[in-house]
C-alpha positions in Angstrom: 0.2 0.1 0.2 1.3 3.6 -0.6 2.4 5.7 1.5 0.9 9.3 1.2 2.5 12.4 2.6 0.2 14.5 5.6 -1.0 16.6 3.1 -2.6 13.9 1.0 -3.7 11.8 3.4 -5.8 14.5 5.0 -7.2 15.3 2.1 -8.1 11.7 1.0 -9.6 10.9 4.8 -12.3 12.0 6.8 -12.4 14.7 8.9 -12.2 12.5 12.2 -9.0 10.1 10.7 -6.5 13.2 11.8 -4.0 12.3 14.1 -2.6 15.1 16.6 1.0 16.1 16.2 3.1 17.5 18.5 6.4 19.2 18.3 8.5 20.9 20.8 9.0 24.4 20.1 11.9 26.3 21.2 12.5 29.3 23.0 13.8 32.7 21.6 14.0 30.5 18.1 15.2 33.3 15.6 16.2 31.2 12.6 12.8 29.6 11.5 12.5 26.0 12.0 10.4 23.1 10.3 7.3 21.7 11.6 7.8 18.2 10.9 5.3 16.8 8.3 3.3 20.1 7.2 4.2 20.7 3.4 1.8 22.5 1.5 1.8 20.6 -2.0 0.8 23.9 -4.9 -0.2 20.7 -7.1 -2.6 19.4 -4.7 -4.4 23.1 -3.2 -3.5 26.7 -3.8 -4.4 27.1 -0.3 -4.4 25.3 3.1 -5.9 25.6 7.2 -3.8 24.5 9.5 -5.4 24.0 13.4 -3.3 24.3 15.9 -2.6 24.7 19.6 0.2 26.0 21.4 1.7 26.6 25.2 4.9 27.8 26.3 6.0 28.3 29.7 8.9 29.1 32.3 8.9 29.0 36.4 7.3 32.5 36.4 5.4 32.7 33.0 2.9 30.6 31.2 0.8 31.4 27.5 -1.2 29.1 25.3 -3.3 29.9 22.4 -5.3 27.9 20.0 -5.9 29.2 16.3 -5.8 28.4 12.5 -3.1 29.2 10.0 -3.7 30.7 6.5 -1.7 29.7 3.3 -1.9 30.7 0.2 -0.1 29.6 -2.9 0.6 33.0 -5.4 1.5 31.9 -8.8 2.7 34.6 -10.3 5.2 35.7 -7.5 5.9 31.3 -6.9 5.4 32.0 -3.1 3.3 31.2 -0.2 1.6 33.9 1.9 0.9 32.7 5.8 -1.1 34.5 8.4 -2.8 33.0 12.1 -5.3 33.2 13.9 -4.3 32.9 17.7 -6.6 32.8 20.4 -6.2 33.6 24.1 -2.5 34.9 25.2 0.1 36.2 22.9 2.2 33.6 22.4 5.3 34.8 21.0 5.0 31.9 17.8 5.4 33.2 14.4 4.9 31.4 11.4 6.3 31.1 7.7 6.3 29.0 4.5 9.4 28.1 2.4 9.2 28.5 -1.4 9.0 24.8 -1.2 5.8 25.0 1.1 7.6 23.9 4.4 5.4 25.2 7.2 8.1 26.9 10.1 7.9 28.6 13.2 10.4 31.0 15.0 10.0 32.4 18.9 10.7 34.7 20.7 12.7 34.9 24.4 10.5 33.9 27.6 14.0 35.0 29.6 13.1 32.9 32.9 14.7 29.4 33.8 12.9 26.0 32.8 11.2 26.8 29.8 9.0 24.4 28.0 7.2 24.8 24.9 5.1 22.7 22.6 2.7 23.2 19.1 0.4 20.3 18.7 -1.2 20.7 14.7 -4.8 19.1 15.0 -5.9 19.4 11.7 -5.3 20.1 8.1 -7.4 20.9 5.2 -6.8 22.1 1.6 -8.6 25.2 0.3 
């Protein structure tokens, strides 16, 4: 049986079949980091919506958010545009998409000790 990347798997399965994906989020990450297995394929769809939950904490602070990332491919410039709607706290997590469709994040600094951060991808849908 053929194995399909996440973007095709989600597109062909029913909504309830999506398995949440967890990834640690680094603190003060200035260079964008790939969100594993989240790659937008412009040949499948020119737009995607990704639902997420995120939290970051230290010994003295805690922030959390939930929301959606919207990505759209511009054929004229051959680039991806991305925007995110985050509810609740300002988490300091920012999103970008590479020219090849790889979703990435970077973060601001939470300077207190014992940092922990995580993003959970809860859904992905071609638009």
